[in-house]
PDB file of N, CA, C, O and CB in Angstrom:
ATOM      1  N   ASP A   1     -36.663   4.978 -43.890  1.00  0.00           N
ATOM      2  CA  ASP A   1     -35.958   4.144 -43.416  1.00  0.00           C
ATOM      3  C   ASP A   1     -35.247   4.607 -42.312  1.00  0.00           C
ATOM      4  O   ASP A   1     -34.048   4.844 -42.455  1.00  0.00           O
ATOM      5  CB  ASP A   1     -35.277   3.676 -44.279  1.00  0.00           C
ATOM      6  N   ASN A   2     -35.974   4.833 -40.861  1.00  0.00           N
ATOM      7  CA  ASN A   2     -35.487   5.679 -39.698  1.00  0.00           C
ATOM      8  C   ASN A   2     -34.641   4.551 -39.016  1.00  0.00           C
ATOM      9  O   ASN A   2     -35.110   3.872 -38.102  1.00  0.00           O
ATOM     10  CB  ASN A   2     -36.769   6.391 -38.670  1.00  0.00           C
ATOM     11  N   THR A   3     -33.342   4.379 -39.515  1.00  0.00           N
ATOM     12  CA  THR A   3     -32.738   3.933 -38.685  1.00  0.00           C
ATOM     13  C   THR A   3     -31.917   4.338 -37.120  1.00  0.00           C
ATOM     14  O   THR A   3     -31.439   5.470 -37.188  1.00  0.00           O
ATOM     15  CB  THR A   3     -32.236   3.615 -39.416  1.00  0.00           C
ATOM     16  N   SER A   4     -31.799   4.013 -36.477  1.00  0.00           N
ATOM     17  CA  SER A   4     -30.911   4.831 -35.360  1.00  0.00           C
ATOM     18  C   SER A   4     -29.340   4.638 -35.551  1.00  0.00           C
ATOM     19  O   SER A   4     -28.539   5.054 -34.714  1.00  0.00           O
ATOM     20  CB  SER A   4     -31.292   4.280 -33.774  1.00  0.00           C
ATOM     21  N   LYS A   5     -28.968   3.986 -36.696  1.00  0.00           N
ATOM     22  CA  LYS A   5     -27.791   3.994 -36.656  1.00  0.00           C
ATOM     23  C   LYS A   5     -26.913   5.137 -37.657  1.00  0.00           C
ATOM     24  O   LYS A   5     -25.769   5.201 -38.106  1.00  0.00           O
ATOM     25  CB  LYS A   5     -27.566   2.674 -36.872  1.00  0.00           C
ATOM     26  N   THR A   6     -28.097   5.939 -37.713  1.00  0.00           N
ATOM     27  CA  THR A   6     -27.036   7.556 -38.287  1.00  0.00           C
ATOM     28  C   THR A   6     -27.693   8.772 -37.492  1.00  0.00           C
ATOM     29  O   THR A   6     -27.928   9.884 -37.964  1.00  0.00           O
ATOM     30  CB  THR A   6     -27.234   8.088 -40.414  1.00  0.00           C
ATOM     31  N   ARG A   7     -27.930   8.360 -36.253  1.00  0.00           N
ATOM     32  CA  ARG A   7     -28.341   9.388 -35.342  1.00  0.00           C
ATOM     33  C   ARG A   7     -26.803  10.414 -34.709  1.00  0.00           C
ATOM     34  O   ARG A   7     -27.025  11.539 -34.261  1.00  0.00           O
ATOM     35  CB  ARG A   7     -29.242   8.450 -33.998  1.00  0.00           C
ATOM     36  N   PHE A   8     -25.829  10.053 -34.737  1.00  0.00           N
ATOM     37  CA  PHE A   8     -25.246  10.331 -34.583  1.00  0.00           C
ATOM     38  C   PHE A   8     -24.261  11.389 -35.454  1.00  0.00           C
ATOM     39  O   PHE A   8     -23.984  11.160 -36.631  1.00  0.00           O
ATOM     40  CB  PHE A   8     -25.212   9.532 -34.226  1.00  0.00           C
ATOM     41  N   ARG A   9     -23.896  12.261 -34.922  1.00  0.00           N
ATOM     42  CA  ARG A   9     -23.033  13.337 -36.057  1.00  0.00           C
ATOM     43  C   ARG A   9     -21.703  13.414 -35.718  1.00  0.00           C
ATOM     44  O   ARG A   9     -21.290  13.014 -34.630  1.00  0.00           O
ATOM     45  CB  ARG A   9     -23.525  14.956 -36.090  1.00  0.00           C
ATOM     46  N   ASP A  10     -21.023  13.882 -36.537  1.00  0.00           N
ATOM     47  CA  ASP A  10     -19.270  14.406 -36.360  1.00  0.00           C
ATOM     48  C   ASP A  10     -19.356  15.586 -36.243  1.00  0.00           C
ATOM     49  O   ASP A  10     -20.384  16.228 -36.458  1.00  0.00           O
ATOM     50  CB  ASP A  10     -18.141  14.193 -37.554  1.00  0.00           C
ATOM     51  N   TYR A  11     -18.138  16.105 -35.837  1.00  0.00           N
ATOM     52  CA  TYR A  11     -17.645  17.371 -35.941  1.00  0.00           C
ATOM     53  C   TYR A  11     -18.229  18.260 -36.876  1.00  0.00           C
ATOM     54  O   TYR A  11     -18.862  19.237 -36.476  1.00  0.00           O
ATOM     55  CB  TYR A  11     -16.414  17.306 -36.181  1.00  0.00           C
ATOM     56  N   ARG A  12     -18.076  18.015 -38.115  1.00  0.00           N
ATOM     57  CA  ARG A  12     -18.977  18.681 -39.088  1.00  0.00           C
ATOM     58  C   ARG A  12     -20.723  18.880 -39.119  1.00  0.00           C
ATOM     59  O   ARG A  12     -21.264  19.858 -39.634  1.00  0.00           O
ATOM     60  CB  ARG A  12     -18.645  17.979 -40.196  1.00  0.00           C
ATOM     61  N   GLY A  13     -21.319  17.963 -38.585  1.00  0.00           N
ATOM     62  CA  GLY A  13     -22.904  17.773 -38.600  1.00  0.00           C
ATOM     63  C   GLY A  13     -23.180  16.765 -39.281  1.00  0.00           C
ATOM     64  O   GLY A  13     -24.343  16.385 -39.415  1.00  0.00           O
ATOM     65  N   ARG A  14     -22.036  16.092 -39.892  1.00  0.00           N
ATOM     66  CA  ARG A  14     -22.300  15.140 -40.841  1.00  0.00           C
ATOM     67  C   ARG A  14     -23.007  13.934 -40.482  1.00  0.00           C
ATOM     68  O   ARG A  14     -22.972  13.841 -39.255  1.00  0.00           O
ATOM     69  CB  ARG A  14     -21.202  14.805 -41.368  1.00  0.00           C
ATOM     70  N   ARG A  15     -23.698  12.866 -41.054  1.00  0.00           N
ATOM     71  CA  ARG A  15     -24.140  11.730 -39.888  1.00  0.00           C
ATOM     72  C   ARG A  15     -23.028  10.666 -39.637  1.00  0.00           C
ATOM     73  O   ARG A  15     -22.252  10.342 -40.535  1.00  0.00           O
ATOM     74  CB  ARG A  15     -25.547  10.839 -40.372  1.00  0.00           C
ATOM     75  N   TYR A  16     -23.000  10.356 -38.907  1.00  0.00           N
ATOM     76  CA  TYR A  16     -22.015   9.420 -38.290  1.00  0.00           C
ATOM     77  C   TYR A  16     -22.445   8.128 -37.378  1.00  0.00           C
ATOM     78  O   TYR A  16     -22.634   8.161 -36.162  1.00  0.00           O
ATOM     79  CB  TYR A  16     -21.189  10.266 -37.456  1.00  0.00           C
ATOM     80  N   ALA A  17     -22.538   7.193 -38.073  1.00  0.00           N
ATOM     81  CA  ALA A  17     -22.774   5.693 -37.707  1.00  0.00           C
ATOM     82  C   ALA A  17     -22.228   5.207 -36.563  1.00  0.00           C
ATOM     83  O   ALA A  17     -21.043   5.351 -36.263  1.00  0.00           O
ATOM     84  CB  ALA A  17     -22.309   4.831 -38.662  1.00  0.00           C
ATOM     85  N   LYS A  18     -23.114   4.584 -35.853  1.00  0.00           N
ATOM     86  CA  LYS A  18     -22.496   4.052 -34.478  1.00  0.00           C
ATOM     87  C   LYS A  18     -21.461   3.223 -34.653  1.00  0.00           C
ATOM     88  O   LYS A  18     -20.363   3.576 -34.222  1.00  0.00           O
ATOM     89  CB  LYS A  18     -23.424   3.305 -33.624  1.00  0.00           C
ATOM     90  N   ASP A  19     -21.567   2.315 -35.134  1.00  0.00           N
ATOM     91  CA  ASP A  19     -20.704   1.343 -35.394  1.00  0.00           C
ATOM     92  C   ASP A  19     -19.254   2.157 -35.971  1.00  0.00           C
ATOM     93  O   ASP A  19     -18.166   1.895 -35.458  1.00  0.00           O
ATOM     94  CB  ASP A  19     -21.449   0.282 -36.461  1.00  0.00           C
ATOM     95  N   LYS A  20     -19.370   3.014 -36.924  1.00  0.00           N
ATOM     96  CA  LYS A  20     -18.251   3.576 -37.366  1.00  0.00           C
ATOM     97  C   LYS A  20     -17.497   4.784 -36.165  1.00  0.00           C
ATOM     98  O   LYS A  20     -16.379   5.279 -36.302  1.00  0.00           O
ATOM     99  CB  LYS A  20     -18.727   4.220 -38.807  1.00  0.00           C
ATOM    100  N   GLN A  21     -18.207   4.984 -35.315  1.00  0.00           N
ATOM    101  CA  GLN A  21     -17.732   5.713 -34.010  1.00  0.00           C
ATOM    102  C   GLN A  21     -17.097   4.503 -33.464  1.00  0.00           C
ATOM    103  O   GLN A  21     -15.867   4.559 -33.478  1.00  0.00           O
ATOM    104  CB  GLN A  21     -18.957   6.449 -32.959  1.00  0.00           C
ATOM    105  N   VAL A  22     -17.577   3.493 -33.017  1.00  0.00           N
ATOM    106  CA  VAL A  22     -16.794   2.325 -31.900  1.00  0.00           C
ATOM    107  C   VAL A  22     -15.645   1.685 -32.866  1.00  0.00           C
ATOM    108  O   VAL A  22     -14.681   1.152 -32.315  1.00  0.00           O
ATOM    109  CB  VAL A  22     -18.046   0.819 -31.233  1.00  0.00           C
ATOM    110  N   ALA A  23     -15.701   1.713 -33.985  1.00  0.00           N
ATOM    111  CA  ALA A  23     -14.757   1.190 -34.906  1.00  0.00           C
ATOM    112  C   ALA A  23     -13.097   2.147 -34.779  1.00  0.00           C
ATOM    113  O   ALA A  23     -11.987   1.654 -34.976  1.00  0.00           O
ATOM    114  CB  ALA A  23     -15.594   1.336 -36.531  1.00  0.00           C
ATOM    115  N   ARG A  24     -13.350   3.351 -34.462  1.00  0.00           N
ATOM    116  CA  ARG A  24     -12.605   4.445 -34.570  1.00  0.00           C
ATOM    117  C   ARG A  24     -11.844   4.958 -32.890  1.00  0.00           C
ATOM    118  O   ARG A  24     -10.923   5.726 -32.611  1.00  0.00           O
ATOM    119  CB  ARG A  24     -13.696   5.566 -35.276  1.00  0.00           C
ATOM    120  N   CYS A  25     -12.854   4.015 -31.972  1.00  0.00           N
ATOM    121  CA  CYS A  25     -12.676   5.171 -30.668  1.00  0.00           C
ATOM    122  C   CYS A  25     -11.213   4.422 -30.160  1.00  0.00           C
ATOM    123  O   CYS A  25     -11.088   4.704 -28.968  1.00  0.00           O
ATOM    124  CB  CYS A  25     -14.278   5.175 -29.139  1.00  0.00           C
ATOM    125  N   GLY A  26     -10.240   3.705 -30.546  1.00  0.00           N
ATOM    126  CA  GLY A  26      -9.120   3.147 -30.292  1.00  0.00           C
ATOM    127  C   GLY A  26      -8.208   4.815 -30.740  1.00  0.00           C
ATOM    128  O   GLY A  26      -7.400   5.432 -30.046  1.00  0.00           O
ATOM    129  N   ASN A  27      -8.559   5.039 -31.665  1.00  0.00           N
ATOM    130  CA  ASN A  27      -7.893   6.257 -31.720  1.00  0.00           C
ATOM    131  C   ASN A  27      -7.955   7.726 -31.072  1.00  0.00           C
ATOM    132  O   ASN A  27      -7.549   8.747 -31.627  1.00  0.00           O
ATOM    133  CB  ASN A  27      -7.989   6.403 -32.716  1.00  0.00           C
ATOM    134  N   ALA A  28      -8.447   7.659 -29.994  1.00  0.00           N
ATOM    135  CA  ALA A  28      -8.708   8.671 -28.831  1.00  0.00           C
ATOM    136  C   ALA A  28      -8.099   8.492 -27.961  1.00  0.00           C
ATOM    137  O   ALA A  28      -8.399   9.114 -26.942  1.00  0.00           O
ATOM    138  CB  ALA A  28      -9.822   8.797 -28.307  1.00  0.00           C
ATOM    139  N   ILE A  29      -7.380   7.910 -27.939  1.00  0.00           N
ATOM    140  CA  ILE A  29      -6.648   7.672 -26.588  1.00  0.00           C
ATOM    141  C   ILE A  29      -5.516   8.828 -26.618  1.00  0.00           C
ATOM    142  O   ILE A  29      -4.646   9.130 -27.434  1.00  0.00           O
ATOM    143  CB  ILE A  29      -5.938   6.009 -26.455  1.00  0.00           C
ATOM    144  N   PRO A  30      -6.099   9.566 -24.801  1.00  0.00           N
ATOM    145  CA  PRO A  30      -4.890  10.994 -24.895  1.00  0.00           C
ATOM    146  C   PRO A  30      -3.209  10.181 -24.867  1.00  0.00           C
ATOM    147  O   PRO A  30      -3.014   9.037 -24.454  1.00  0.00           O
ATOM    148  CB  PRO A  30      -5.092  12.357 -22.992  1.00  0.00           C
ATOM    149  N   PRO A  31      -2.259  11.017 -25.357  1.00  0.00           N
ATOM    150  CA  PRO A  31      -0.950  10.621 -25.072  1.00  0.00           C
ATOM    151  C   PRO A  31      -0.559  10.516 -23.718  1.00  0.00           C
ATOM    152  O   PRO A  31       0.218   9.571 -23.579  1.00  0.00           O
ATOM    153  CB  PRO A  31      -0.122  11.421 -25.653  1.00  0.00           C
ATOM    154  N   PRO A  32      -0.878  11.333 -22.292  1.00  0.00           N
ATOM    155  CA  PRO A  32      -0.311  10.379 -21.158  1.00  0.00           C
ATOM    156  C   PRO A  32      -1.078   9.549 -20.850  1.00  0.00           C
ATOM    157  O   PRO A  32      -0.602   8.834 -19.968  1.00  0.00           O
ATOM    158  CB  PRO A  32       0.048  10.895 -19.980  1.00  0.00           C
ATOM    159  N   PHE A  33      -2.271   9.214 -21.207  1.00  0.00           N
ATOM    160  CA  PHE A  33      -2.833   7.667 -21.162  1.00  0.00           C
ATOM    161  C   PHE A  33      -1.992   6.824 -21.639  1.00  0.00           C
ATOM    162  O   PHE A  33      -1.141   6.441 -20.837  1.00  0.00           O
ATOM    163  CB  PHE A  33      -4.059   7.378 -21.912  1.00  0.00           C
ATOM    164  N   ALA A  34      -1.961   6.534 -22.366  1.00  0.00           N
ATOM    165  CA  ALA A  34      -1.119   5.920 -24.010  1.00  0.00           C
ATOM    166  C   ALA A  34       0.645   5.746 -23.036  1.00  0.00           C
ATOM    167  O   ALA A  34       1.103   4.618 -22.851  1.00  0.00           O
ATOM    168  CB  ALA A  34      -1.080   7.832 -26.016  1.00  0.00           C
ATOM    169  N   GLU A  35       1.379   6.972 -22.551  1.00  0.00           N
ATOM    170  CA  GLU A  35       2.569   6.966 -22.086  1.00  0.00           C
ATOM    171  C   GLU A  35       2.793   5.904 -20.898  1.00  0.00           C
ATOM    172  O   GLU A  35       3.811   5.248 -20.676  1.00  0.00           O
ATOM    173  CB  GLU A  35       2.842   8.299 -21.729  1.00  0.00           C
ATOM    174  N   ALA A  36       0.964   5.908 -19.836  1.00  0.00           N
ATOM    175  CA  ALA A  36       1.258   5.329 -18.557  1.00  0.00           C
ATOM    176  C   ALA A  36       1.368   3.824 -18.883  1.00  0.00           C
ATOM    177  O   ALA A  36       2.170   3.090 -18.305  1.00  0.00           O
ATOM    178  CB  ALA A  36       0.134   5.675 -17.434  1.00  0.00           C
ATOM    179  N   LEU A  37       0.507   3.403 -19.853  1.00  0.00           N
ATOM    180  CA  LEU A  37       0.228   2.160 -20.281  1.00  0.00           C
ATOM    181  C   LEU A  37       1.607   1.601 -20.663  1.00  0.00           C
ATOM    182  O   LEU A  37       2.152   0.601 -20.197  1.00  0.00           O
ATOM    183  CB  LEU A  37      -0.814   2.161 -21.408  1.00  0.00           C
ATOM    184  N   VAL A  38       2.017   2.360 -21.510  1.00  0.00           N
ATOM    185  CA  VAL A  38       3.689   1.972 -21.890  1.00  0.00           C
ATOM    186  C   VAL A  38       4.582   1.897 -20.794  1.00  0.00           C
ATOM    187  O   VAL A  38       5.364   0.957 -20.650  1.00  0.00           O
ATOM    188  CB  VAL A  38       4.420   3.057 -22.826  1.00  0.00           C
ATOM    189  N   ARG A  39       4.474   3.049 -19.858  1.00  0.00           N
ATOM    190  CA  ARG A  39       5.551   2.685 -18.437  1.00  0.00           C
ATOM    191  C   ARG A  39       5.121   1.541 -17.593  1.00  0.00           C
ATOM    192  O   ARG A  39       5.884   1.015 -16.782  1.00  0.00           O
ATOM    193  CB  ARG A  39       5.627   3.982 -17.278  1.00  0.00           C
ATOM    194  N   ALA A  40       3.729   1.108 -17.814  1.00  0.00           N
ATOM    195  CA  ALA A  40       3.583   0.147 -16.755  1.00  0.00           C
ATOM    196  C   ALA A  40       3.672  -1.077 -17.282  1.00  0.00           C
ATOM    197  O   ALA A  40       3.983  -1.975 -16.500  1.00  0.00           O
ATOM    198  CB  ALA A  40       2.403   0.253 -16.022  1.00  0.00           C
ATOM    199  N   ASN A  41       3.436  -1.415 -18.670  1.00  0.00           N
ATOM    200  CA  ASN A  41       3.568  -2.742 -19.246  1.00  0.00           C
ATOM    201  C   ASN A  41       5.193  -2.873 -19.748  1.00  0.00           C
ATOM    202  O   ASN A  41       5.396  -4.078 -19.898  1.00  0.00           O
ATOM    203  CB  ASN A  41       2.420  -2.918 -20.548  1.00  0.00           C
ATOM    204  N   LEU A  42       6.219  -2.235 -20.012  1.00  0.00           N
ATOM    205  CA  LEU A  42       7.464  -2.022 -20.501  1.00  0.00           C
ATOM    206  C   LEU A  42       8.413  -1.059 -19.891  1.00  0.00           C
ATOM    207  O   LEU A  42       9.053  -0.180 -20.468  1.00  0.00           O
ATOM    208  CB  LEU A  42       7.308  -1.708 -21.689  1.00  0.00           C
ATOM    209  N   PRO A  43       8.397  -1.434 -18.345  1.00  0.00           N
ATOM    210  CA  PRO A  43       9.509  -0.355 -17.861  1.00  0.00           C
ATOM    211  C   PRO A  43      10.741  -0.666 -18.080  1.00  0.00           C
ATOM    212  O   PRO A  43      11.481   0.144 -17.522  1.00  0.00           O
ATOM    213  CB  PRO A  43       9.525  -0.064 -16.491  1.00  0.00           C
ATOM    214  N   GLY A  44      11.408  -1.632 -18.751  1.00  0.00           N
ATOM    215  CA  GLY A  44      12.395  -1.901 -19.214  1.00  0.00           C
ATOM    216  C   GLY A  44      13.092  -0.839 -19.822  1.00  0.00           C
ATOM    217  O   GLY A  44      14.166  -0.295 -19.562  1.00  0.00           O
ATOM    218  N   ILE A  45      11.970  -0.612 -20.966  1.00  0.00           N
ATOM    219  CA  ILE A  45      12.233  -0.135 -22.202  1.00  0.00           C
ATOM    220  C   ILE A  45      12.690   1.705 -21.520  1.00  0.00           C
ATOM    221  O   ILE A  45      13.718   2.373 -21.629  1.00  0.00           O
ATOM    222  CB  ILE A  45      10.621  -0.425 -23.429  1.00  0.00           C
ATOM    223  N   CYS A  46      11.405   1.963 -20.869  1.00  0.00           N
ATOM    224  CA  CYS A  46      11.247   3.316 -20.142  1.00  0.00           C
ATOM    225  C   CYS A  46      12.557   3.602 -19.605  1.00  0.00           C
ATOM    226  O   CYS A  46      13.222   4.600 -19.884  1.00  0.00           O
ATOM    227  CB  CYS A  46      10.147   3.325 -18.961  1.00  0.00           C
ATOM    228  N   GLN A  47      12.900   2.647 -18.799  1.00  0.00           N
ATOM    229  CA  GLN A  47      13.846   3.151 -17.685  1.00  0.00           C
ATOM    230  C   GLN A  47      15.381   3.573 -19.083  1.00  0.00           C
ATOM    231  O   GLN A  47      16.006   4.632 -19.133  1.00  0.00           O
ATOM    232  CB  GLN A  47      14.238   1.442 -16.077  1.00  0.00           C
ATOM    233  N   SER A  48      15.562   2.421 -19.948  1.00  0.00           N
ATOM    234  CA  SER A  48      16.887   2.659 -21.052  1.00  0.00           C
ATOM    235  C   SER A  48      16.494   4.410 -21.712  1.00  0.00           C
ATOM    236  O   SER A  48      17.392   5.252 -21.745  1.00  0.00           O
ATOM    237  CB  SER A  48      16.819   1.085 -22.728  1.00  0.00           C
ATOM    238  N   GLU A  49      15.521   4.632 -22.038  1.00  0.00           N
ATOM    239  CA  GLU A  49      15.028   6.058 -22.698  1.00  0.00           C
ATOM    240  C   GLU A  49      15.330   6.876 -21.989  1.00  0.00           C
ATOM    241  O   GLU A  49      16.095   7.705 -22.481  1.00  0.00           O
ATOM    242  CB  GLU A  49      13.680   6.339 -22.970  1.00  0.00           C
ATOM    243  N   GLU A  50      14.919   7.089 -20.505  1.00  0.00           N
ATOM    244  CA  GLU A  50      15.232   8.345 -19.725  1.00  0.00           C
ATOM    245  C   GLU A  50      16.558   8.150 -19.571  1.00  0.00           C
ATOM    246  O   GLU A  50      17.131   9.239 -19.514  1.00  0.00           O
ATOM    247  CB  GLU A  50      14.492   8.587 -18.359  1.00  0.00           C
ATOM    248  N   ILE A  51      17.233   7.307 -19.486  1.00  0.00           N
ATOM    249  CA  ILE A  51      19.256   7.037 -19.119  1.00  0.00           C
ATOM    250  C   ILE A  51      19.463   7.889 -20.068  1.00  0.00           C
ATOM    251  O   ILE A  51      20.069   8.911 -19.744  1.00  0.00           O
ATOM    252  CB  ILE A  51      20.327   5.259 -19.434  1.00  0.00           C
ATOM    253  N   ALA A  52      19.087   7.755 -21.320  1.00  0.00           N
ATOM    254  CA  ALA A  52      19.451   8.218 -22.748  1.00  0.00           C
ATOM    255  C   ALA A  52      19.246   9.706 -23.022  1.00  0.00           C
ATOM    256  O   ALA A  52      20.058  10.272 -23.753  1.00  0.00           O
ATOM    257  CB  ALA A  52      18.605   7.448 -23.781  1.00  0.00           C
ATOM    258  N   ALA A  53      18.057  10.494 -22.408  1.00  0.00           N
ATOM    259  CA  ALA A  53      17.498  11.658 -22.604  1.00  0.00           C
ATOM    260  C   ALA A  53      18.016  12.432 -21.938  1.00  0.00           C
ATOM    261  O   ALA A  53      17.650  13.607 -21.958  1.00  0.00           O
ATOM    262  CB  ALA A  53      16.360  11.743 -22.473  1.00  0.00           C
TER     263      ALA A  53
END
């Protein structure tokens, strides 16, 4: 059985199914991008944190 689902490999060289990669892609958001999203969507919360800091 030669499926294309296992042609991807993780950082250790182990087979890593594409559906598992897609399921975990949300875990790869860089902190600056996440911060920008929060600041854009919740400016009131971010302003009060800046004042407290």
